[in-house]
N, C-alpha and C positions, 0 to 999 in steps of 0.2 A: 247151727249158726252159718257153717260154710254153705250148705244147701240154700238157706234163705238168702244169703249175700248173692250167690251164684244166680238164683232166681231173679233177683232185683236187676243185676247187670244184664241179664238175657232180656228182661222186660224193656230196659232203657235202650239197649241196642235196637231191639225190634222196633219200638216206637220211633227211633230216629230214622231207621231205614224206611218205615211206613210213611213218615213225614216227608222224607226227601222224595219218595216215589210220588206223593200226592202233590208236592209243590212243584214237580218237574215241568208242568205246564207253563210256568212263569218264564222258564228258560227257552223260549220259542223263537225259532229263525224265520217263522212266517209273518207276513205283514197282517195288519188287522183285517184287511179285506179277505185275505186268503184263510184266516182262522174262521170268519164268519162263514165263507164259502164251504170250507171243510165240514162245519157243523151242520149246514143245510144239506150238504151232499151226505154226510154221514148219517144223519137222522131220516132222511126222506128220499133218497135217490130212487127208490122203488115206488113211490107214491105218485109219480107224474108231477106235472107243473103245479096243480093245485096243492097237492101236498107239500111241495117244496116251498111254495108261496106262503102257505099257512105256517110252516116252521119259521120261516124268515119273519113273518109278522109277529110271532111270539118273541123272537129274539129282540126285535125292535120294541116291542111292549115292555119287556123286562128291563131293557136298557133305560126306558123313560121312568118306569116305576122305582128303579134303583139308583138312578142318577149316576150311571156308569156308561162306559162306551159298549157298543154291541160286541166287540171282541172280548172285553173283560167279562160280559155276561156269559159268552161261550166257554170261557176257561174257568168260570167259578167251580169250586169243588162239588161234585156229585150233582151237576146240573143236567148235563147231556151225556146220555150213555155212550156216544160214539167216541168221546174222549176217554172214557173208562175202559170200554170193551174193544173197540176196534183199533184205535191208534193213540199214541202218546206223543205229544209234540216234540219231546226231546230224544225219543227212542226210534222215532220212524224217520227215515231220511227224507230230506226236503224234496228230493226227486221224486219220491213215492207220491207225495201230496200234489206236486206239480202234474205228474202223470194223470192223477185222478181228476184233476181240474180241467184236463183237456178232453175228457169224454163229453158227450152231448149233455149229460146231467150236470157235470161240473162247469161247463160253460154257462148253463143256466143259473147254477148256484152262485157263480162269480158275477153274473148280472143282477142277481138279487142282492148279493152282498155289496156291489158297488152302489145300490140304490136303497140300502137298507133303511135309511131315514126317510125315504120317500113313499114307503109302502103304504097302502090302504089298510090300516089295521082293523077297519070295520069288517074286512073279510072274515076275520075270525072272531068277530064280535069283542074285540080288545081282550082276548084271551092271553094269559101270561103263563099258563101251564099246559101240558098236553101229555097223554100216554097212549100206548097201543090199545086197541079194543079189548084186548085179553088181559091187560095189566090192572092189578088192584094195589094201590099203595095207601098208605095212611093218611095223606093229605086230602084224598078225594072224599073222606067222610064227611057227610053233611053238605057236599057240593055236587051239582048236576052239570053235565057238560053244556056248554053253551052253543056247541056246534060239533058235528062230527064230520070229517072230511077223510075219506079213504079208509085207512086202517088206524086212524088217530082220533081220539076225542079230546076236545079242547075245554079248558076251564078258565074262568076268570076269577082268581083268588084274592087279588090285592088291588088297592086303589093306587092310581098313578101319583107320583111325586109331582105336585102341582108347579114346583119351581123349575122343572127341567123341560125344555122343549128342544126336540132335535130338528134341526133345519134340513130341508130337502135339497139335496144337490140336483143338478140338472140330470134328467133320465137319460141313460145311455141305452141304445138299442143295438140289437145283433140278431142274427138269425140263427135258429137252433133246428136241426133236423131231428124230427121225433116221429116215429111210427108206432112205437110198441105201447104208449101211454094214451089212454082215452079219459078226457076229463069231462065228458058229456055231463050236463046238469049243473056243473060248477062254473060259475062266472068268475074268471079271473080279471081283475081290473085292467082294462084295455092299455093304458099307458105302460104296463110292465108285461103285457102279453106278447109273446114272440110267436113267429110263425112255426107251425109244425107241419112237416110234410110226410 
C-alpha cells in the first residue's frame, strides 16, 4: 500500500515538474518580434536567406491557419525544435538572445520577423509544416513535400482559417553582409531581399 501511494506521489510530482518546464515559454521576456526572429534563427540560421525566408513563411502561414499571432505559433508546444533543444525562453538570459540577433543571420531574422505578415507565402507554396531532409515523422504519412529548400522539405497539411487575414506592415529594409551562403537558383521575393556582399 505504501509503495503504491509513494508511486502515485512521485508520478504527480514528476507530472507537475514536466508541465512547469513545458509551460515556461509563456514566461518570456522577449518581444513578439524577438520570439519570431529567434525561431527563424534557431531553425534555419545555417540555411542561408532562402531557408530562413522559407521558415518565416511557414510561421506566417500557421498564424493564419490557427488564428493566432506569429509569436504564439512559435511558442506553441512541440512546434519548433529550437525552443525544445537549443534554448528555453525563461532559462536562457535575454542577453544571449540579443547577442544572437546581432549576428548577420540574426539581423536578417529580425528583418523577416518585423515583416512576417507581409511575406510572400507562395515562396513555400503555402506550406505550414517542414522537417529536415533526413527526418521522418508520423504526420508526413500520406503527404508529399510541396517544395524542398536547402535541407528542409515543406508540407501543406491544413487549410487556412478563412476568417483571419494578416495585414502587411510597411516593409523595412536593411543591409546584411553575407559571404558564406549561396542561394543560387532560389528566387527570394525582391521586396524582402537584402544585399549580400
